[in-house]
N, C-alpha and C positions, 0 to 999 in steps of 0.2 A: 859575663858569659860563663856557663858551666863547662867544666873540662869534658872533652869528648868521651873519655872512658866512663864518666859518671852518666852522661847522656845514654850511652849504650847500655849501661846497667839499668837505667830506668825503663828502656825499651824491653829488656829481658825480664824485669820484674813484672811489668804490665803484661807481657806475652805469656809468662808462666801462669799468672793469675787468670788471664783470659782463657787459656787452654783448659785449665782445671774447671773453670766456670762453665765452659762449653760442655765438657764431659759430664759434669754433675747435672746440668740442665737437660742434656740429652737423656740421661738415665731417668730423671724424674718424668719427663714427657713420655718416654717409652714405657715406663711402668703404668702410666695412666692410659696410654693408647698402644697396647702391645702389638696390634696388627693393623696399622693404618693403611689406607689405600694409597697414600703418597707419604713420603718421608717428612712427617710433620715436625719432628725434632729439629732437623736442620733448617727447615722452612722457618720455624719460629725463631731459632737462633739468628739466622741471617737477616730476617726482617727486624728483629729487636736490635741487632748490631747496627743496622742501617739507620734506625731511628736514633740510636746513641751517637753515631758519627754525625748525623745531621744536627743534633743538639750541640755537640762539641764544635762543629764547624760554624754553626750559627753564632756561637759565643765568640769564636776566634776569627770570624770572617774578615776582620780588618787587620789582622796580624800580618806584618810584612814577611816574616821568616818563620815558617812552621817547623822546619827541621832543627831549630834552636829553641823551640818553645816546649818547655817541660810538660805541660798538660797534653799537648798534641803527641809528644813522643810516648809518654806513659800510657795515656788512654787511647788515643787515636791509632797510632801504629802498634803499640804493645798490646794492650788489653783487647781492643776491638779487632785488631788485625788477627789475633790468635783466637778470639771468641767466634768470629765468623769464619766461614770456610767455603771458598769457591771450589776447591778440589773435591771435597766431599759431596757438594751439590752436583758437580759434574759426574762423579762416580755413581751416585744414586740415580741420576737421570739416565745414564747409559745402562745401568742395571735394569731399570724399568723397560727400556727399549729392547734389551736382550731377552727379557721375559715375554716380549710381544705386547706389552702394555703401552701401546702408542698413545692412547688417549690420556692415560694417567701420567705418562711422561710429559706430554704436552701441557697438561694442567699444572704439574709440578714446576716445569720450566717457566710458564707464564706467571704463576703465583709468586715464584721466587724472584724473578727479575722485576716484574711490575711492582710486587709488594715491597721489595727492597728499595726501589726508586721512590715510591710513594712514601715509604717510611722515612727515607732521608729528607725528602722535601718537607714533610710534616715536622720533623725534628728541627730542621734548619729554620723553617718558618716560625715555629714557636719561639726560638731564641732570637729571632730577628724582629720580633714585635716591638 
């Protein structure tokens, strides 16, 4: 078993990498789509992160203890936890509502939630074959 301090360091390393990757991915997407009707950068990041977590969990689905599992801590909690962002999703959905864009907000919310769930299921299913 790895020392607790080392496990926390792995979460931090994964988290820092995930946050920077989210930032860079968002910049690339926003450069390509500067005025999207819905926040496509975070939609893309959150669905991609859900696919990634599904792949990881499909691989680790028989592991008895995830919080002592290095790949889960580094990639699942660290990288993917920082790469995806529920708080930004919430802020962007509320901003659309405050602008009076109820249909666009509803579309963004539905695509985000359903897309993330489908992404996770697909990722998990691919690894469980």
